[in-house]
Structure formats: C-alpha cells, structure tokens
LOZA-206808 format. One line per field, with one value per residue (C-alpha): residue number from 0; residue in one letter; x, y, z. Coordinates in nm, 3 decimals. Layout:
residues N
resi: c(NUM	...)
resn: c(A	...)
px: c(X	...)
py: c(Y	...)
pz: c(Z	...)
end
This chain:
residues 338
resi: c(0	1	2	3	4	5	6	7	8	9	10	11	12	13	14	15	16	17	18	19	20	21	22	23	24	25	26	27	28	29	30	31	32	33	34	35	36	37	38	39	40	41	42	43	44	45	46	47	48	49	50	51	52	53	54	55	56	57	58	59	60	61	62	63	64	65	66	67	68	69	70	71	72	73	74	75	76	77	78	79	80	81	82	83	84	85	86	87	88	89	90	91	92	93	94	95	96	97	98	99	100	101	102	103	104	105	106	107	108	109	110	111	112	113	114	115	116	117	118	119	120	121	122	123	124	125	126	127	128	129	130	131	132	133	134	135	136	137	138	139	140	141	142	143	144	145	146	147	148	149	150	151	152	153	154	155	156	157	158	159	160	161	162	163	164	165	166	167	168	169	170	171	172	173	174	175	176	177	178	179	180	181	182	183	184	185	186	187	188	189	190	191	192	193	194	195	196	197	198	199	200	201	202	203	204	205	206	207	208	209	210	211	212	213	214	215	216	217	218	219	220	221	222	223	224	225	226	227	228	229	230	231	232	233	234	235	236	237	238	239	240	241	242	243	244	245	246	247	248	249	250	251	252	253	254	255	256	257	258	259	260	261	262	263	264	265	266	267	268	269	270	271	272	273	274	275	276	277	278	279	280	281	282	283	284	285	286	287	288	289	290	291	292	293	294	295	296	297	298	299	300	301	302	303	304	305	306	307	308	309	310	311	312	313	314	315	316	317	318	319	320	321	322	323	324	325	326	327	328	329	330	331	332	333	334	335	336	337)
resn: c(X	X	X	X	X	X	X	X	X	X	X	X	X	X	X	X	X	X	X	X	X	X	X	X	X	X	X	X	X	X	X	X	X	X	X	X	X	X	X	X	X	X	X	X	X	X	X	X	X	X	X	X	X	X	X	X	X	X	X	X	X	X	X	X	X	X	X	X	X	X	X	X	X	X	X	X	X	X	X	X	X	X	X	X	X	X	X	X	X	X	X	X	X	X	X	X	X	X	X	X	X	X	X	X	X	X	X	X	X	X	X	X	X	X	X	X	X	X	X	X	X	X	X	X	X	X	X	X	X	X	X	X	X	X	X	X	X	X	X	X	X	X	X	X	X	X	X	X	X	X	X	X	X	X	X	X	X	X	X	X	X	X	X	X	X	X	X	X	X	X	X	X	X	X	X	X	X	X	X	X	X	X	X	X	X	X	X	X	X	X	X	X	X	X	X	X	X	X	X	X	X	X	X	X	X	X	X	X	X	X	X	X	X	X	X	X	X	X	X	X	X	X	X	X	X	X	X	X	X	X	X	X	X	X	X	X	X	X	X	X	X	X	X	X	X	X	X	X	X	X	X	X	X	X	X	X	X	X	X	X	X	X	X	X	X	X	X	X	X	X	X	X	X	X	X	X	X	X	X	X	X	X	X	X	X	X	X	X	X	X	X	X	X	X	X	X	X	X	X	X	X	X	X	X	X	X	X	X	X	X	X	X	X	X	X	X	X	X	X	X	X	X	X	X	X	X	X	X	X	X	X	X	X	X	X	X	X	X)
px: c(-16.956	-16.695	-16.528	-16.520	-16.373	-16.107	-16.022	-15.993	-15.778	-15.553	-15.521	-15.456	-15.180	-14.929	-15.009	-14.921	-14.596	-14.506	-14.582	-14.361	-14.079	-14.112	-14.092	-13.788	-13.626	-13.698	-13.559	-13.245	-13.201	-13.248	-12.995	-12.742	-12.795	-12.734	-12.417	-12.295	-12.365	-12.176	-11.882	-11.887	-11.904	-11.624	-11.411	-11.479	-11.374	-11.057	-10.985	-11.018	-10.687	-10.525	-10.656	-10.531	-10.182	-10.185	-10.097	-9.783	-9.676	-9.735	-9.521	-9.238	-9.262	-9.222	-8.843	-8.802	-8.960	-8.729	-8.429	-8.518	-8.550	-8.225	-8.016	-7.995	-7.760	-7.724	-7.935	-7.632	-7.426	-7.159	-7.088	-7.020	-6.671	-6.620	-6.329	-6.174	-6.162	-6.397	-6.175	-6.014	-6.320	-6.324	-5.969	-6.037	-6.353	-6.160	-5.901	-6.178	-6.323	-5.982	-5.950	-6.298	-6.442	-6.819	-7.031	-7.403	-7.379	-7.162	-7.264	-7.091	-7.107	-6.943	-6.578	-6.585	-6.745	-6.960	-6.923	-7.156	-6.991	-7.195	-7.023	-6.778	-6.514	-6.556	-6.539	-6.208	-6.063	-6.153	-6.006	-5.685	-5.672	-5.715	-5.449	-5.207	-5.244	-5.246	-5.583	-5.755	-6.089	-6.326	-6.544	-6.676	-6.568	-6.756	-6.974	-6.770	-6.445	-6.556	-6.376	-6.573	-6.468	-6.443	-6.313	-6.100	-6.129	-5.921	-5.570	-5.321	-5.278	-4.904	-4.945	-4.792	-5.017	-4.771	-4.787	-5.167	-5.153	-4.897	-5.113	-5.422	-5.231	-5.107	-5.471	-5.586	-5.677	-5.424	-5.592	-5.613	-5.554	-5.504	-5.523	-5.517	-5.804	-5.741	-5.951	-6.136	-6.067	-5.715	-5.591	-5.422	-5.417	-5.693	-5.682	-5.905	-5.788	-5.980	-5.944	-6.055	-6.098	-6.312	-6.346	-6.557	-6.670	-6.314	-6.251	-6.558	-6.426	-6.087	-6.257	-6.444	-6.129	-5.934	-6.196	-6.168	-5.787	-5.677	-5.806	-5.675	-5.775	-5.633	-5.254	-5.250	-5.354	-5.603	-5.520	-5.757	-5.589	-5.779	-5.651	-5.492	-5.170	-5.158	-5.224	-4.931	-4.698	-4.786	-4.734	-4.396	-4.298	-4.390	-4.201	-3.891	-3.913	-3.977	-4.277	-4.526	-4.867	-5.172	-5.392	-5.606	-5.534	-5.679	-5.967	-5.769	-5.473	-5.675	-5.604	-5.887	-5.878	-5.957	-5.927	-5.778	-5.920	-5.783	-5.414	-5.226	-5.157	-4.777	-4.751	-4.514	-4.658	-4.365	-4.455	-4.816	-4.702	-4.467	-4.744	-4.982	-4.718	-4.669	-5.044	-5.050	-5.128	-4.814	-4.908	-5.002	-4.949	-5.001	-5.054	-5.146	-5.446	-5.442	-5.707	-5.831	-5.849	-5.544	-5.337	-5.234	-5.199	-5.502	-5.519	-5.644	-5.439	-5.528	-5.436	-5.435	-5.434	-5.561	-5.674	-5.956	-6.093	-5.772	-5.803	-6.148	-5.995	-5.741	-5.863	-5.537	-5.234	-4.938	-5.137	-5.414	-5.773	-5.846	-6.128	-6.118	-6.374	-6.439	-6.307	-6.591	-6.597	-6.593	-6.909	-6.750	-6.579	-6.201	-6.155	-6.390	-6.330	-6.454)
py: c(-16.805	-17.072	-16.863	-16.564	-16.769	-16.905	-16.546	-16.434	-16.733	-16.655	-16.294	-16.387	-16.627	-16.357	-16.149	-16.436	-16.490	-16.121	-16.134	-16.439	-16.261	-15.959	-16.178	-16.348	-16.009	-15.889	-16.209	-16.168	-15.803	-15.893	-16.170	-15.941	-15.683	-15.944	-16.054	-15.695	-15.652	-15.969	-15.841	-15.503	-15.667	-15.905	-15.613	-15.431	-15.741	-15.755	-15.387	-15.430	-15.609	-15.345	-15.075	-15.271	-15.267	-14.887	-14.816	-15.026	-14.787	-14.487	-14.651	-14.679	-14.309	-14.226	-14.267	-14.054	-13.760	-13.806	-13.822	-13.491	-13.329	-13.476	-13.438	-13.066	-12.923	-12.641	-12.426	-12.396	-12.261	-12.530	-12.727	-13.103	-13.249	-13.544	-13.754	-14.002	-14.365	-14.564	-14.848	-14.663	-14.459	-14.606	-14.490	-14.151	-14.104	-14.188	-13.930	-13.674	-13.753	-13.712	-13.368	-13.270	-13.239	-13.282	-13.384	-13.448	-13.741	-13.915	-14.133	-14.308	-14.151	-14.382	-14.422	-14.136	-14.046	-13.733	-13.569	-13.295	-13.091	-12.894	-12.556	-12.358	-12.418	-12.796	-12.753	-12.566	-12.819	-13.111	-12.939	-12.868	-13.232	-13.370	-13.135	-13.235	-13.608	-13.535	-13.703	-13.625	-13.450	-13.214	-12.939	-12.587	-12.269	-12.130	-11.834	-11.603	-11.722	-11.657	-11.368	-11.113	-11.079	-10.752	-10.669	-10.355	-10.159	-9.862	-10.002	-10.060	-10.412	-10.413	-10.321	-10.567	-10.768	-10.714	-10.336	-10.346	-10.563	-10.337	-10.034	-10.206	-10.308	-9.951	-9.833	-10.071	-10.394	-10.641	-10.965	-10.874	-11.146	-11.006	-11.196	-11.069	-11.191	-11.342	-11.376	-11.706	-11.725	-11.582	-11.653	-11.311	-11.091	-10.831	-10.486	-10.635	-10.748	-10.974	-10.879	-11.113	-10.963	-10.978	-10.599	-10.511	-10.182	-10.049	-10.176	-9.990	-9.667	-9.718	-9.787	-9.459	-9.267	-9.442	-9.357	-8.991	-8.995	-9.182	-9.410	-9.547	-9.381	-9.578	-9.572	-9.296	-9.243	-8.966	-8.810	-8.576	-8.392	-8.274	-7.917	-7.654	-7.690	-8.063	-7.980	-7.736	-7.978	-8.260	-8.037	-7.926	-8.289	-8.397	-8.099	-8.188	-8.553	-8.436	-8.669	-8.599	-8.495	-8.294	-8.084	-7.771	-7.455	-7.388	-7.148	-6.897	-6.931	-6.870	-6.529	-6.309	-6.221	-5.878	-5.742	-5.391	-5.172	-4.835	-4.915	-4.911	-5.236	-5.197	-5.122	-5.348	-5.582	-5.505	-5.135	-5.219	-5.447	-5.180	-4.922	-5.160	-5.233	-4.859	-4.824	-5.099	-5.413	-5.620	-5.981	-5.933	-6.123	-5.938	-6.104	-5.952	-6.114	-6.231	-6.287	-6.643	-6.622	-6.412	-6.479	-6.111	-5.912	-5.713	-5.384	-5.590	-5.703	-5.979	-5.902	-6.178	-6.073	-6.167	-5.809	-5.741	-5.464	-5.263	-5.292	-5.133	-4.827	-4.776	-4.545	-4.461	-4.657	-4.482	-4.157	-4.318	-4.371	-4.743	-4.972	-5.319	-5.579	-5.939	-6.195	-6.352	-6.729	-6.883	-7.070	-7.232	-7.573	-7.559	-7.810	-7.970	-8.331	-8.449)
pz: c(22.024	21.977	21.711	21.942	22.227	21.995	21.888	22.248	22.332	22.035	22.143	22.505	22.401	22.292	22.602	22.829	22.638	22.675	23.046	23.085	22.899	23.129	23.437	23.290	23.222	23.572	23.716	23.502	23.605	23.971	23.935	23.769	24.042	24.305	24.126	24.111	24.480	24.548	24.341	24.514	24.854	24.759	24.637	24.963	25.150	24.938	25.007	25.381	25.417	25.199	25.426	25.721	25.568	25.535	25.900	25.852	25.571	25.794	26.059	25.807	25.728	26.096	26.116	25.802	25.977	26.272	26.039	25.879	26.219	26.345	26.030	25.958	26.211	25.959	26.189	26.416	26.129	26.174	25.854	25.873	25.829	25.593	25.725	25.481	25.595	25.818	25.946	26.238	26.338	26.689	26.763	26.606	26.812	27.131	27.033	26.981	27.325	27.487	27.325	27.447	27.097	27.115	26.818	26.788	26.549	26.292	26.001	25.715	25.369	25.119	25.213	25.465	25.797	25.817	26.159	26.288	26.563	26.817	26.823	26.609	26.878	26.840	26.463	26.484	26.731	26.506	26.199	26.391	26.510	26.158	26.024	26.301	26.227	25.850	25.801	25.468	25.514	25.339	25.484	25.433	25.606	25.900	25.817	26.042	25.881	25.523	25.352	25.152	24.787	24.595	24.246	24.209	23.886	23.777	23.829	23.547	23.415	23.491	23.859	24.104	24.336	24.622	24.579	24.603	24.914	25.083	25.008	25.152	25.466	25.513	25.496	25.770	25.588	25.727	25.615	25.246	24.986	24.634	24.305	23.946	23.730	23.388	23.073	23.032	22.660	22.616	22.972	22.967	23.279	23.305	23.470	23.743	24.086	24.328	24.695	24.975	25.320	25.634	25.637	25.330	25.486	25.496	25.147	25.020	25.173	25.008	24.674	24.693	24.781	24.507	24.246	24.347	24.351	24.039	23.767	23.442	23.113	22.822	22.846	23.108	23.469	23.545	23.883	24.068	24.354	24.660	24.695	24.468	24.668	24.587	24.222	24.205	24.385	24.145	23.842	23.978	24.044	23.690	23.547	23.749	23.632	23.273	23.266	22.985	23.116	23.023	23.250	23.273	23.464	23.805	23.808	24.015	23.777	23.463	23.309	23.191	22.821	22.676	22.322	22.283	22.006	21.890	21.847	21.514	21.333	21.349	21.721	21.916	22.176	22.408	22.410	22.496	22.779	22.925	22.917	23.098	23.364	23.417	23.476	23.742	23.538	23.597	23.512	23.148	22.824	22.496	22.158	21.821	21.657	21.294	21.029	20.988	20.612	20.513	20.827	20.822	21.148	21.260	21.455	21.752	22.049	22.296	22.658	22.923	23.287	23.632	23.696	23.450	23.677	23.628	23.251	23.265	23.437	23.156	22.879	22.696	22.576	22.408	22.427	22.217	22.326	22.348	22.456	22.611	22.503	22.599	22.355	22.161	22.155	21.810	21.713	21.406	21.419	21.451	21.170	20.921	20.812	20.474)
end
C-alpha cells in the first residue's frame, strides 16, 4: 500500500506542476490583455486632442471657399486689368472714383495691382484712363471686342496686302486687318493671308464667291465667269491685251463635226465649202483627213458646223452622192512614252 501511495503521489506531482503552469500562463495572458487595453485606451486618449484640433483646420479652410466664390469675376465676361506699380494706388483709386469707374475688388499681384471691374463700360473707361496717363498695364480683350481670324487661300503670293484690304472694304468689311503669313522655317512669305474681322459671316460669303470666281493654279490664275457674256468679254479683253491664256469653247460655240464620204481624194476643200454655203450651211469649216501611218490625204473630209441638222438634209455635193457620219473618237493614246 505504501508503494502504491508513493506511485500516486509521484504521478500527482507532475499534474500539479502542469496546473500551476497553466494558471501562470492564464495570468500572463490576462496581464498582457490588460496592458493592451491600457495602451489602446491611452492611444484613444492621445487621439482625442487630435480630434479636437480638427475643427480648427476646418475653420482655416473656410476663408478659402469664400475666396474661390469671390475671386472669379470671369462669369461677367470682364477680364481683370493688371496695373504696374503699387506705391500710388491710393491716388489712382481716387482718380478712378472721380471718373465713376466701379470695380468689385483689387488685390496686389507681385509688383502690380489686379483690378476687377464690374461692367464692360467700367473696363473700357479704366483702359482709356490708363492710356491717357500713360500708365503701363496688361489685360485681355473683351469677348465682344475680339476679332475673328480667317486664313484666305487661293491668292497669289505677290499680291499686295493693301489691295486685299481695299477689296474687302469695298465688299462691306470695313474693319478688316490683313497680314501675310510667312513660313516658320524659311521665313519667306506664303500665298496665305490672315484676315481679322468682327464680321466672319460676311467674310465666309466672300470666300465662297472668291473660290467660284478665281483661284491660283501654279503660275496662273484660273478664272470662272458667271455667264457666257462675261466669258466672251474676258476673252476679248485678253485678246486685246495680247495676254497669253488657255480656255475651252462654250457649249453653244462648239461646232458639230461630221465626216463626208463619197468625194474624190483630190477635191478642193474650198469647192466643198462653197457648195455647202449654197445649200444653206454658212458657218462651216472643211478639212481633209490624212492617214495616221502614211500621212497621205484620204478621200474623207471633216466638216465643222453649228447646223448638223442641215447637213443631214444634204445628199449631194458637186453632183456626187455623199453621206455624213459622226466622227469616231480615237481610243488609242495620242503618244506613247517609253
């Protein structure tokens, strides 16, 4: 029995030690938890004053919001005026008050004073005042005073700026400002002209008319007249000036071409023309056709006239039966390059 009791006591000994260790571990974990809680609570206590300081920061942001609402007077469309110099601002402001110039606010910006006027009329009065006293300032144009810019194409490079301006004024654009554009690299003048005006609608109409009337094509000017009468007058003018030009015939001036078959090869073109005139075809041109290969004359004659119906009525020329046919268009190239 004593041996058994000693064995039980020996076995109970380690159990008691393990139990004591567990209690120690639990006590340690409880202590660490308490410490953590204390740290968390202390951190919360430290954060409280920080949170109390936050309203002060929001108070500082208050005036910024008011500045943004007060600053942009751009909604009125009146740009600010930067006046150089700040020393005599008091005397300048008294001068502005005496002239009745009203402004919403003024603030310093470096070495200048930035003035925000209330209306476009106040803006113009202040600009006129500064120009009269020769005070340096900087500003932007009013929206209604800005000139629209357009680039004109189709004019020769050598054309004078004054001639363009006079032409624009004669067509109803009195406030036109014309400048010739230059190349950025070579600095040479370009066949482009910049026009500034407050009447872009009229300028657009003139551009459309100009594009229909004349435009440059290389070293020449391509003119398109409005009526056949204008075309004939221009051709007559160029002929009288002996000015080289190239054009096509009017549709009503183009002569119809017919080929006459049935005449001998050696017949004179003058005899054919006289016979046609006798039969009522007065405006005729007669040419004898030649072979393309041998260049010898053929028994075919080309007749050009504005009365092709009359030609169809003619059946005989020089007492010989003839026929009139349409000239066939050549499908081969006129010249082959190798």
